[in-house]
SERO-4910 file (N, C-alpha, C, O; in steps of 0.05 Angstrom, whole numbers):
BEGIN
 pado doro    nc1    nc2    nc3   cac1   cac2   cac3    cc1    cc2    cc3    oc1    oc2    oc3
  Met    A   -237   1118   -395   -258   1106   -374   -264   1077   -384   -270   1060   -367
  Lys    A   -262   1071   -407   -270   1046   -417   -248   1025   -410   -253   1002   -403
  Glu    A   -225   1035   -414   -198   1017   -403   -200   1011   -372   -194    989   -363
  Thr    A   -208   1032   -356   -211   1024   -327   -231   1007   -322   -226    989   -305
  Leu    A   -254   1008   -334   -276    988   -331   -266    956   -339   -273    936   -327
  Lys    A   -249    956   -363   -240    934   -375   -222    919   -352   -221    895   -347
  Glu    A   -208    941   -340   -186    926   -318   -201    917   -295   -195    896   -285
  Val    A   -221    932   -284   -234    925   -263   -248    897   -268   -247    879   -251
  Leu    A   -261    895   -290   -274    872   -297   -255    849   -298   -261    828   -286
  Lys    A   -230    852   -312   -210    831   -315   -201    822   -286   -200    798   -280
  Tyr    A   -193    844   -267   -183    837   -242   -205    822   -228   -198    802   -217
  Ser    A   -232    829   -227   -255    817   -215   -259    788   -224   -268    771   -208
  Leu    A   -254    783   -251   -258    756   -259   -233    737   -248   -237    714   -240
  Ile    A   -208    748   -248   -186    735   -238   -190    729   -207   -184    707   -197
  Leu    A   -199    748   -193   -201    746   -163   -223    726   -162   -221    706   -147
  Ser    A   -245    728   -177   -267    706   -171   -259    683   -179   -271    664   -169
  Ser    A   -241    678   -195   -232    652   -205   -214    638   -181   -214    615   -174
  Ile    A   -200    656   -170   -181    646   -147   -199    639   -126   -195    618   -114
  Cys    A   -217    653   -121   -233    648    -98   -253    622   -100   -261    610    -80
  Leu    A   -260    616   -127   -274    595   -132   -258    568   -131   -269    546   -125
  Val    A   -231    572   -138   -215    546   -136   -210    540   -107   -214    518    -98
  Ala    A   -200    564    -90   -192    561    -62   -217    548    -47   -213    530    -31
  Ser    A   -241    557    -53   -264    547    -37   -270    521    -44   -280    506    -27
  Gly    A   -267    513    -67   -268    482    -80   -248    464    -66   -254    442    -57
  Leu    A   -224    473    -65   -203    459    -50   -209    455    -22   -208    433    -11
  Leu    A   -218    479     -7   -226    475     20   -249    456     24   -248    441     44
  Ala    A   -269    453      8   -292    439     13   -281    408      4   -292    388     13
  Gly    A   -262    405    -12   -251    378    -15   -236    370      7   -241    348     17
  Val    A   -220    383     15   -204    378     41   -223    369     64   -220    348     77
  Tyr    A   -242    386     69   -261    382     93   -277    356     90   -283    342    110
  Ser    A   -284    349     64   -302    325     60   -284    302     64   -293    281     72
  Phe    A   -256    304     58   -238    283     60   -233    280     89   -236    257     97
  Thr    A   -226    297    105   -221    293    135   -243    293    152   -239    287    176
  Gln    A   -267    297    146   -290    302    164   -295    276    181   -304    278    204
  Ser    A   -289    250    170   -293    228    185   -271    223    205   -275    212    227
  Arg    A   -247    232    197   -223    230    218   -226    251    238   -218    245    261
  Ile    A   -237    279    234   -241    295    257   -264    283    276   -261    282    301
  Ala    A   -286    273    265   -305    261    279   -295    237    299   -304    235    322
  Ala    A   -279    221    290   -264    199    301   -249    209    325   -253    200    347
  Glu    A   -229    230    318   -211    241    336   -228    256    362   -220    257    386
  Thr    A   -250    268    354   -268    285    377   -279    263    394   -277    266    418
  Gln    A   -290    239    382   -298    219    401   -282    204    417   -289    195    438
  Ala    A   -256    200    406   -235    189    421   -228    207    444   -222    198    466
  Gly    A   -228    233    440   -223    252    460   -246    249    484   -240    248    508
  Ile    A   -270    247    475   -290    249    494   -288    221    510   -295    221    534
  Asp    A   -280    200    499   -280    173    508   -256    177    532   -260    167    554
  Ala    A   -239    188    526   -213    187    543   -219    206    567   -209    201    589
  Asn    A   -235    228    563   -242    244    583   -264    230    601   -263    235    625
  Leu    A   -281    214    591   -302    200    607   -289    179    621   -297    173    644
  Lys    A   -270    167    611   -254    146    625   -237    155    648   -231    139    665
  Gln    A   -229    181    651   -219    191    672   -237    198    693   -229    197    716
  Val    A   -261    204    685   -282    209    710   -291    187    720   -295    185    744
  Leu    A   -297    164    702   -303    137    714   -286    116    703   -292    104    682
  Pro    A   -264    112    717   -241     95    707   -251     68    706   -242     55    688
  Asn    A   -269     56    722   -276     26    723   -295     19    703   -304     -4    702
  Val    A   -303     39    686   -326     32    668   -310     18    642   -288     23    635
  Ser    A   -326      2    632   -317    -12    606   -330     -3    582   -319     -5    560
  Arg    A   -357      8    585   -373     17    564   -392     39    576   -402     38    599
  Phe    A   -395     60    557   -406     83    561   -434     81    541   -433     68    521
  Glu    A   -453     93    548   -479     95    535   -491    125    535   -500    136    555
  Ala    A   -492    135    511   -500    162    510   -528    166    510   -541    156    492
  Val    A   -539    179    528   -569    185    533   -575    212    517   -563    233    523
  Lys    A   -593    211    498   -600    231    479   -627    239    486   -644    224    497
  Ala    A   -632    267    479   -657    281    477   -658    300    452   -642    319    450
  Glu    A   -677    294    435   -678    313    409   -651    311    397   -643    332    388
  Gly    A   -636    292    394   -610    288    380   -588    300    393   -566    301    383
  Glu    A   -594    309    416   -571    322    433   -562    300    457   -578    289    472
  Ile    A   -536    298    459   -528    282    483   -532    294    510   -521    316    514
  Leu    A   -545    284    527   -548    295    555   -527    290    575   -517    307    591
  Tyr    A   -522    264    573   -505    253    591   -495    223    582   -503    213    562
  Tyr    A   -479    211    596   -468    184    591   -474    166    615   -470    175    638
  Lys    A   -482    144    612   -484    125    633   -459    103    628   -452     95    606
  Gly    A   -448     97    652   -424     78    650   -431     52    662   -445     50    682
  Tyr    A   -422     31    648   -425      3    656   -402    -12    658   -383     -8    643
  Ser    A   -403    -32    677   -380    -51    681   -379    -70    659   -395    -70    640
  Lys    A   -358    -89    661   -356   -112    644   -380   -128    648   -390   -138    628
  Glu    A   -392   -133    671   -411   -149    678   -438   -136    672   -459   -147    680
  Asn    A   -438   -111    658   -463    -99    647   -477    -87    672   -501    -84    671
  Lys    A   -461    -80    694   -474    -69    718   -469    -37    718   -446    -27    714
  Phe    A   -490    -24    722   -489      5    722   -473     15    745   -478     10    769
  Ile    A   -453     32    734   -435     45    756   -439     74    760   -438     83    783
  Gly    A   -442     91    740   -452    119    747   -457    133    720   -460    121    699
  Val    A   -457    159    724   -463    175    700   -440    199    697   -427    205    717
  Ala    A   -436    210    675   -418    231    669   -427    249    651   -437    241    629
  Phe    A   -425    275    659   -438    298    639   -412    312    625   -389    309    634
  Thr    A   -417    326    605   -397    341    593   -404    370    596   -428    375    593
  Ala    A   -388    389    601   -396    415    605   -376    434    592   -352    426    589
  Leu    A   -385    458    584   -368    478    572   -369    503    591   -389    511    602
  Ala    A   -345    514    593   -344    539    610   -332    561    598   -313    558    583
  Lys    A   -340    584    603   -328    608    597   -306    621    613   -307    618    637
  Gly    A   -290    634    605   -272    647    622   -241    631    625   -234    616    607
  Tyr    A   -227    635    644   -200    626    643   -200    600    659   -180    587    662
***
């Protein structure tokens, strides 16, 4: 019985060590790539907004309580052209 308990503790310690190292590596990779992921996400949003309003040279995000509601589009002459919304859909 004592040997079984020792084995369980031994394997638990090994598994815990592996999980600790793996989670540390995952956190390190995430912190290293977080800014790149945010930049790529914003680039995708900008490209999609440009498809909706192709004549716009600058977009301004309109926020409420820290959340973006919609984007205002302006021309090179700083003339208001239109608005664009982002939406999420469920299904196919």
